[in-house]
N, C-alpha and C positions, 0 to 999 in steps of 0.2 A: 503495499498498501505504500503511497506517496505521505509524502511528509510538511508540512508548510515550515518555514523559518522564517518570519516577521517579526521587525525591529517594533515596538507596542508601541500604540502613543501616548505617551508618557505628559503631556500636557493640552491648557485649552490655545488654538491658534489664536492670534491677536483681530479681530473686528478691523475690518476695512473695508474702507468705502466699493460702492459699485464700481461693478468696472464697464466703462464704455464701449461702443460700437471699436472693433476690429480695427477699423483705420485709424483712429485716433491712440492706439492704445499705448506710441511712444511717448505721448505728453504725460502717462500717467506712475505714478508711485511703482515701485516693484513690494510684491507681497512680501514680508518679512515674518518669521515662524520662530516659535521659543524653542527651547532645547529639548531635544528626543537624543536618542541613543543612537550613537554613528555605529557602524559596522566595521567588524574588528575582519583580519587577514584573512582571506581564502585562499586554501591550498591550493596549489597549481596539480597539474596532470603529470603521470610520468615524465612524458612524453614534450615536455615543455623545455626548448633548449634556453638554457642560462644567458641573459641579456649582457646587460652593460654592468661596468662594477658600480655596485650599487652609490658611494661615495663621491664618481665620475659626472654622474649628471647632474646639469643644467640647462637651463631650456635658452632657446633665444631669448623668448620673453621677457624671462628672468632679467636675463640682460643687459636688454633695450632699460628696463625699468626701471633696474641701479644706474646705466650712464642717464636715464633722465632726473634722477632723482624723485621720481615718482614710485608710492608705494604701492604693488600689484597686490588686485583683491585677493578674498579671504579664499575662497577658491584655489587660485593660483599656489601660495601659499601650502596649504593642505597637502595637495599634490604635490609636489615640490619635495614637501618635508617629507610622502610618503614614500615617493620615488630615491629620495635619499638613505633610504632603510636598506636591506637586504631583501632580494626577493626571496620567493614571490608576493607578486604585491595582489591585492584584492579589485577586484574588476570596480567593484563603485565604492568609493567613499563619501561619508556621508556630511554635509558640513556638521563644522560642530557647534553651529549655531541650532543644529536642529532643523525641524520642519519636515522631514522627509521619513517615509517609511520603507523600509530593505526586506524582500524578496529575493531568494537561491540564493545564499552563502556558501552551500557545500557542494566542491565539484570534484570531491574526490573517488572514485571508482576502483573496483578490483580492475585484475587482468586475471584472463585463464591462463591455461597448462602452452597456449601456442600467441600467447602477447597479447590477445582481444580483450579490449575492455567489456568489463562486466557489466551492464547498464539495466537500468529499472525497469522493468515492463510495463508497457501504458498501461495506466490505471485512470486516464482522465478523460474525459465525452468530450467532445466537439461540438458544446451548446452555448448560445447567443443568450448572454443574461439578461432579461429584460421582462417589465412588466406588462402583461397582454392588456389592460386594462385600456387602452386605446384602439382597442378593435372590438372591446365589447360590443359595442354598439351597432359594428355590422353584425356581427356573427349573430348575435342574441336579439334583436329588436326589428330591423330594417326588414321588408317583409312580415310584418306576422302584428297582429293588432298590439298595437300602445299607447299611450300620451306621453305628449312633450310639454312641459309646461316652463314658465320662465316668471320671473320674481326680482325684485332687487332688495338686497340687506345692507341699512346705513355704513357699517360696520368690514361687510366681510364683499360688496358688490356684486355684481351681478348674478343671478342663482340660476343653471340651467338643468331641469331633471325629468329623465324619461324612466317611466316605470312600466312593468307588463308581467302581467301574469300567466306561470306557467307550470308543470306540474313535473314535479324530479321525483322519481323512485315513491309513483303514488301518492304523493305529497303534495299540496297546492303550496306552491310560494309565491313569492316578489318580489324581481328582481326592480334592483333601485340605483339607476346612473347618476350620480351627482354632480353637476362640474362648477366648481368655484375658482374665482382665480386664484386661490393656493391648489389648485389642481383637482382630480377627478376621483371618485370615489364609487365603490362598484361593492354591490352586495345583496346576497340574495337570500329571504327573508322567510322562515316559515309562517304560511299565514294562521299556527294557530298560535305561533308567540305575538299576534296583534291584537287587539283589541276591535270588536265591532264598530264597523265604518271609520277608519281610521283614516284624517283626514292628509291630503299629501303633504302638508308642511309638517305633519307628526310623522309620519314616514321620513321624511326629508332631514328631523333633529335628531333619527335612532342612525344618521351616518352622521352628523354634524351636529351635536347640542347649541351649537354657539345661534343657529340659524337663529334668525328672527325677521320673518315678513309677515306681513299681515294676511296676505295669500296669494297664490301662484295664478299665473292667469294660463289658460291651454292655446296651446298653437294649431294651430288649423291652418293651413296655407297649402297649394301644389307646392312639392318638392322641398319642404321643409325637412326632410327624414335624409335626403343628398346634402344639407347646409351642414347639418349637425354631424355628419358621420366626417365632412371633410376636415371639419375643426378636430376632430376626436385625432382622426388619424394626419394630421399636419405636424406631427412629430415624428411620423415615420418614415424613414426615407431610407435608400439604398445606397448612396455613394460616402466615401470615405477617403481619407486625402491622410497619407503619413509622413513623416520626415525621417529622413534618411543621413545619418552623419558617419562618415568615416573616421577613423581615428588613429594616427600612429603611436610609438611606441614614444613615449616621453613630450608628450604633445599635452600641457595644461593650460590652454586657454581657449576662448573661442573666437578669438582670430586664428589662431592655426587651426581650427576643426574647420570652419569654412575654409581656409584659407589652400586646402589639400585641392590641388590641378592635376594631379593624378590618381590612378587605385593602383591597385596588385592583381595579382591572380586570383588569392583568395577571395577579397570583396566581389570580384566580375563571378565568381562560382556561388558567392551566397544573394548577390543583385538575380541569378537564374533559376533560386531556388523559391524567392518572392515572388515575381512571375511574367509577365513575356516582355521584350523589351521592342516599344510600338514606336514609328514614325510620329513623329507630332501634326505635322502637315497630311498627312494620311489619315490620321485618329478622327473618329463618328460616337466614341463614347464620351463618361463622364471625363472631365479635363483636368479636375481640380486646381482649375485656378489658372492653367499654365494654357500659353498661346497654342494653339494649333494653326494660325495663321500667317504669322511674318517669323516665327523663331526665335520672339527674342527673349523667351526664355528655353532656349537651346533646340535641337534636334530630333534627341533622341526621349525616352523615359521608359519607365518601368510602372506597369500596369499588369492589374489580372483578375478576373472574375469570379469571384469566390460566394457560392450557397447564393447565387441570383445578387450577390450586391457589387460592385464595381469598387474600385481601389487603384488610386492612385496614389505612386511614389514620388515625392517630392525627395530625389536623390543628391546630394550636394556636390559632387563631383560632373552629375547631366548637367546642372544647371549651368549657364555664363557665369567664368570669370574675368571680373575686373580687375584689368592693371590700374595699380597706384591706389586701389583701395583696400586699405587693411581689414575693416568692416566685410566687405563681400556683401551691401546691402542689398546686390539683386539675390543670391540665395536666403541670406538671414531673410527678408520679406516673406519668402514663402513658406520656411520652416518655422522661423519662428513666432509664424501666425497657424503654425499646427499644433495639435491639442497632445499628439503621443508622437514621439520621435523613436526611431531604432538608432543605438549606437553601434557601430561595428569597428572594434577593435583589433588591428593588426597582428597584435602580441601582445604577451601580458604586460596591462598599465593602467593604470585607474580612471577610474573616471568618478567626476563631483559634477550630480544633475541642476546646482547652482552655480555651473563656469557658462553658461547659455543666458545670455538675458533677456527674459522673456514673460510676458503679460498672460501669455496662454499655454504654453508645453506647462503640462501638467503630472506628464507620466514619461518614462522612458524604458525602454529593451533595452538593457546592452547584450550583445553577442560576441563569441571571441572565439576562435575557430581551431580545432585542435585537426595535426597533420591535411590540411586544404588541399585538396588537387589532390586528392589520394582515394581508393575504396575504402580508407577506413574514416574519411572525413568528417569532424564531429564538432558540435558546438553547444559551447558552456553559456546557459543564460541565469541572466541576474535580471532584477524589475526592482525599480524605483519609483516612488509617487509622490505629490505634495500629504499630508499628513490629514487635509480635507476629505481626499480621494480614497473611495471604501474600494476596498481588497477587491477583486476581481477573477477570474480562472481564467482559460481551467489553472489548476494546480500544478504546480511544477512539482518535479518527482524528484526523488534524492536518490542517489545526487543528480545535479539540475544538467544533465548532459543528454542531448538526440544526436541521435545518429542523422548524417541526410536525408531526405527522401521527403516523399508524401507527406508521408505522418507527422515530421516536423513541421512542414509549409503549413498542415490543415494546423496544427496546435499552435501558431507562430500570427496567424491570422487570424485565426479567434481571439486569441487573446489582445494581439490588438483592437479588435472590433470592440470587444470587454471592457477593454480600459479607455476608448474614446466616450464608454455610453456610461464608465462610472463614472469620469473626470466629470461629466455631466452634473454632477450630486456636490463639486467641490462651490464654497461659497459664491467665488465670484460668477460662475456662468447661471448658479440658481438666481444670484439676483436677474440676471439676463433673461432667463428662462422665465423668472416672477412678471417682468415687464411685457414679455412677450405675449405669455399666455390672457396677460387683462386687456390690452389692448384688443387680441383678436375675440375674445370673449363679451367684449362692448359691445365688438362688433356686430359679432353675431346674430346678442339679445336684439338688438336696436333691428337689425334688420327683418328678423321675425316678427317682430310686435309690429313694420308697418306691411308687410306681406299679409298678416294675417288683419290688422286693419283694411286694407284695399280689398281685399280677398272675399270681407265678409259685409263691406261696407262700414262697419263702424269705425266708434274712437273706442279705443283699448285704453284705461288709465294706468298707468305703471302704477302710479302710488296703491289705486284698490281694487286694478283688475276690473273693471266694471266695463260690459261696451254698452254705448250708446249710437245712435244712428248719426255720421260724420256730418258737420255742417255742410258738404255740399252732396246730401243725400237727402231726399223729401223720405218725409215718414214713411208716405205711401209705398214709395220704394224701396224703404229699409224691409215694411212688413212685407211686398212682393217678394223681396227676393233673400233678404237674410235671413228672415224670421224660418219662411220655407224648408231652404235649408239647413237653417238648426234643427227644425220640427223631423227630419226626416234622421238625423243622426239620432237624437234622443229614442226614437224609436227604433232604431239597429243596433243602441245599446245596450236598450230595455228588452228586448226582444231576444237577448245573449248571440246575434247571428254572427258569424267570424267573417272579418275582411282580412285584403293582405294587411293595410296598413290605416290608419284612421286620415285621412283624406275630406272628414265632412264635418262641422262644427254641429253644437245642441244649442236647444235654449228657445225662448220664444222672443218677440220682436221687444229690442233695448232691453233685455236681461242678461243675463251673466249666465253661461252655459251650465250646464247639469253638474258638470264633474263628477260622474259615476262610473267609475272607475274599470270597472267590468262584473258581469253577471253572470259569462257564460257558461256552457253545459262541459262537463270534462270530456275530452276526447282522446285517440290514442297519441297523441300529438303533445307536443311541450309548451304547449299555448294557450291554455286553458285558461279563464277567467275562474277569481277568488273567491269572488264575493263582492256584494256592495260595499263600497270605499267610499262614503261621500265626504262633503267639505267639513264637517262641520267636527269639530276640535274633542276629541274623548279623553276624558280626565281619567281614566281606568291609568295605573301602574304598567309603563313601557320599560323599565329600566332593566328589566330580565336579560332583556337581548344584549349580545353582544356586539357590540360594536367594532366596525372594519376598522382597523388599525391604517396608521398615516401613513405607512408604507404602502398603502393600495393605490396613493398618488404615480399616475403616471406621464409623465409629460419632459418635452427636451430644449433645452433652450434654443434661438436662435438667432445664433452669432453674425454669421455673415448672409443672413437673409436665403429664403429656402423658396423652391416656386410653389404656385400659386395654392390654395388649398381647395379651391370650387370652380374646375372651369364649365359649370352652368351658372353658378349662383352669384351676382354681386353684391358685397358687404358693405353697407356703405359707411360712410366718415361719422368717426363720433364728435361730439363736442370739445372734446380735446384734439384734434387735428390729427387722429391713428387711422389711417384708409388701410384695409386691404381691399382689391376689387379682382373682379374673373381674369384679368391679365393679369395680374403678379404684382401688378404696383402698388407698394404698402410700404412701411416702417422696417417689418422682417421678411419681408419675400418676395425674391426673384428668380430668376432663370437659370442664373451663373450663380448657383448655390454652391459652398465646396465645406458646408458643414455636415455633420451627421448628428444622429438624432443619440437619442438617451434611450431610446425604446426602439428597437429590432425587435426580430421574432426570433421562434425558438429554430430550430434546423429541422424540424418535421414541421409541417406547414400545417396549421388549426384544421 
């Protein structure tokens, strides 16, 4: 069985200000973390040749720093002190100021009688770590009888709830999706745990006790389900981009890493393991921000399609090299804006995660080859990430050494995708996520209210949910159109007829729809109604209901903007100026998205 070795988080990170858009990232302070345990030296593989004498090492950057009387950065001093000791060196050295956790420190393996390494059997499963809440509406609600309701909470903001009755294991249940700007919650509750005639508000309180709304207004308009599904699924993307840095022995600064203009046969072999070499001018797939027309970002790149996901790698040595620019900004502007990066170490040399100044890079997967370009090529793997990034799988084996081959490629690509998903839970990205989700939900609720009003010819008061004839609709018109339409749906619901979706409305002229959730007969399917649930508040005790944990919230920050959430329905702008429309125009959506999502799906489709 595999074993994890992770440096524990011994402190609470210092609170920081909200991260701005990626285009403005260079103008903000670097996040600082408090003290945590640093890594210890890692035993080297028996095949590693001895390197330079430990006390003879002195980097060129150190010499230049001494000449200019400028103190080197702490990461440089830390790495130089490590290199001044005897080999072997650890793959990763954590900053003395802390702020990062470390996984994968044991790379010592035994050898059989023939001199072949004895490696651990694969005990990991290639699974994308995700919360499937974003797909629940399409999976359980669309095409089935259900109700959508909206409201507004003075403290929690807009509220959008979907309710559906269904039969699970011959027991009646109510499935609830509650969308708030803080996230989306999903719960399925047995009706035996509900008191008779519970209101939608009381059901919402089962998922979030802090909800305080006067009432919830039914949404009754064409294609409402399409708009709601698009909102839920805007966090699901299938495009990822990762940085790949090349580190030679003794390199201790980011200028040295970005300044490597040539690679090595071992690095080229590793790139072939990652994916395919493509010509950018001929590329038709996901481009990851690279120029596919004018060649401004190089001629070739490494690209791979993995489990229906497109991955573009920003390889430092394949990006343009600029003479006279020690920082190599043309390279750093791509890799520095990635969230996860691979560091390929040509030989046994240490890396520190804070040696690259970036607001976005939150996790590094460090690779070191053993016996490269031979039938026995193997790779040592270590992982480090910021303290507010949760641990992500697959779990590294013990020892953390892999043979070159498809299994290693599958492990590494899965680890990269899960790393990015985990990074979105860090404080900086969570703030961006909240801002994006708030804007989208406000726009969606406003759109649904307006479409319901236009469809029924009624005014819907956001504060009370009452319906009345709109100023431009006469009472007679309202009675002839809206009232008959409402009556039709009331009869349909009360007579327990099944329908594909709720596409009609309820109530008499100038009245609020009845709000009867469902009284249908039980059928062989799982979509049966579970009894009348009027909108009368029940004073009975519902405290025995087990609440949905906060972990059910599933959404993803939108950093560099994503594609349009809805190709069929326009979402109007709100009073705060945030807009999202069907063409993808808006504060968080565009066709040239280069970010990925906190939410992907399991390798097995649902």
